[in-house]
N, C-alpha and C positions, 0 to 999 in steps of 0.2 A: 473257930479260929481265934487265936490270941492276937492282940494288937501288935506285939513284937514280931510275930510271923508275917502279918500283913505289911508292916514297915520294911521287913527284909525283902519281901517279894516286890514291893514298890521300888526299893532301891535297885534291885536287879533290873526291873523294867526300864528305869531311867538310864542305867548304864548301857543296856542292850540297845535301846532305840537311839540313843545319842551316837552310837557307833556307826549308824547308817548315814549320819548327816555330814555333808561336805564343808559346811560353813558358808556356802553360797545360798542366800535366802531364796532366790528364784528357783534354783535347782532343787532345793530341799522342801519347797512349798507343799508338794503332795504328802510328804512324810510328816512334816510339821502339822499338817491338817489332821493326820491320824493320831498324832500324839495329843493334840488339843482335844480331839474328839473323845479319845479314851478318858481324859480327865473329866470331861463333862458327863460322859456315860457313867463314870464312877459316882459323880455327884447325884445323877438321876437315880441310880440304883439304890444309893443310900437313902434318898428321900422316899422312894417307894417302900423300901424295907422298914424304915422307921414308921411310915404311915400304917404298915401292917402289924406294928408292935412286935417285931421280931427281936429276939435277944441280941446282945452285943456280938456274941460269937457268930451268929448267922448273918448279922449285918457285915461283919468283917469278911466273912466268906463270900458274900455277895459282891463286896468291893473287889476282892481278889479276882472274881470272875470277870467283872468289868475291866479290870486292869489287863487281863489276858485275852479278852474275846477277839481282839483284832491283831494279836501279836504276829500272826502269819502275814499280815499285810506288808511288812517291811521287807521280808525276803521276796514276797510276790512282786513288789514294785521294783526292787533291785534287779531281779532276773528278767522281768517282762515289761517293765515300764507301763503297767496298767493295773487297775483294780477290778477289771472285768474277769470274774472267775472263769467264765466259759472260754475266754481267750487265753487263759493262763493256768492257774491252779485253784482248787477250792481253798480259800484263805483260812477257813476254819480247820480243815485237815492239816494244812501247812502249819498253823499255829500249834496244834497238838503235837506235830512232829518236832517242832522247835523246842517246846517245853520238855518233851520226852528225851530228845537227844542231848539236851544240855542239863538234864537231871534237875530242873528247876523245882519240881514238886516232890522230889524223892523223899524229903524228910517229913512230909505231911502224913497225917493219919490216912489210912486207906479210904475211908468214907469221904473225907474232904477232897482227896485227889480225884476220886471217882466223880463227885459232884462237879468239880471244876471242869474236868474233861467232857462230861456229858453236856454241860451248859455251853461250852465252846462249840462242840460238835453240832449242836442243834440250834445255835443262835441264828443261823442264816438259811435254814431249810424252809420250804413252803408251809409245812405244818408239823407240829410236834407229834412224836409217837404216842400211841394210845396205851400209856402205862402210868395212869394217874396215881398209883400207889407208890411210885418210885420216889425216894427222898430227893432225887435230882429235879423233879418236876417243878417245884416251887421256884427254884433258882433258874431253870430254863425259861420260865415265864417272866421272871424279873428281868433277866438280861435282854430278852426280846423287846419288852416294853421300854426299858431304859435306852436301848439302842435306837429304836424308832423315834423317841422324843428328841434325841439330838440330831439324827439324820434330817428330820424335818427342819430343825433350826439351820443346819448347814446349807440345805438346799433352798430354803426360803431366802436366805441372804445371798446365795449365789445367783438365783434366778432374778433377783431384784437389782443386781449389779451388772450394768452393761460393760464394765471394764474388766480387764484381766480374765477373760473367759478361758478356761482350761479344759480341753476335751477329755482329760483324764477324769475330771470331776463327774462328767456325765457318761462315763464308760464309752466314749467315742460315738454315742448316738448322734444322728444328724439333726440339725435344726431346720426343719422344713414344715410346710403347712400340713394340716390334717391330723388325723389320729385313727387308730384302729378301733372300730366299733366294739370289738370284744372288751376293750378297757372300760367303756361306758356300760356295757352289759353287765360286767362283773360288779361294778359299783351299784347299779340299780338293783341287782340281786343280793346286795349286801354281803359280798364275799371279796376276798383278796384277789386281785387280778393276777394273771400269770406272766412271769418275766419273759417267757418265750414269745409273747405277743407284742413286745415293745419293738417298734420300728423307728421311732424318732423321739425327740425330746418331749413333745406333748404327751406321748404315750408314757414316757418315764415319769412325768409329773402326775398323770392319772394313776399310774401304778403306786406311787408313793401315797396319794390320797386314799387309795383303797386299803391301805394298811390299818385304817381305823377299825376295820371289821375283824382284825386279828389281835386287838388289844386284849390283855388278860385281866386287867384290874380297872375298876371304875375310876380310881384316882388318876390313872394314866390319861384317861379321857378328860378329866378335869384339868390336869396340867396342860394337855395339848390345847384345849379350848382357851385357857387363860393366857398361854404364851402366844397364841395367834399365828403360829408358823404355817399351819395348814391353810388358813385363810389367805396368807401371803402367797403361798404357792399357787393356790386356786386363782388368785388375782392376776397371775401371769399367763393364764390359759386364754385361748381365743374366745371371743364373745360369740356364743352360739347357744341355741335352746337346749341341745343335747348336753352340752358342757354344763350349762346352768342347772339342769335337772340333776346331773351327777354330783355337782358341788353341793347342792341343797341336801342331797341324800347323805353325803359325808358329814356336813355340818349338823344335820339332825342326829346322826349317830353319836356325835360328841355330846349332845344334850341328853341322849338316851342310849348310852353305850351298850353295844352288843359284845359282852365280854365272855370269853370261854371259861 
């Protein structure tokens, strides 16, 4: 992808997302969060792509994917007032629908359009399809790692802040004692926990910690360790031997990443 094309897509994204804002900072906060998140995911994916010595065209393509990976969130929130896909729509599918209906990718070469759509479609699924020979696979892996790195940042800051709690941020999960043992079990078995087992905010935190076992690039684990957001999330969990063991397993994975 040429830089002029990326700049054009970026300008479209800015115009599109600004059209959802009312001018009331409190009302707009969830959408502003997604705009800011997109900018940081774009920075993350560029850092990962550069670390892999990708050429400029592939770096620009990766940035375009980051730009659009959550574009469906804006219609989702306007229609349903939530970011919980199970209670509304699959935001990845909604994003693809938006890009298709508005002909945003129409002028791109077929291969670039396919890679962008594939990366968006699979950025939020439990596991990637088994087609390692696909030209989309590298970019699917890049967006998943780049996205996780920023989600950890967002929630580390959120869980450490006792003010301005917003149920939209935690997908309306309740803040109550305890946790589902299945979350701990998944971490001890070094696999990503299942979203369907989340019952409360402690489960949600453990779910996010379990993402370390789905990272695709060692450099992603290096960045996660350096930034300290996983440790910050872990620090907000209850003090308990089972939790302590799970957290230790996560932190060890950052030192010796289990990358696909």
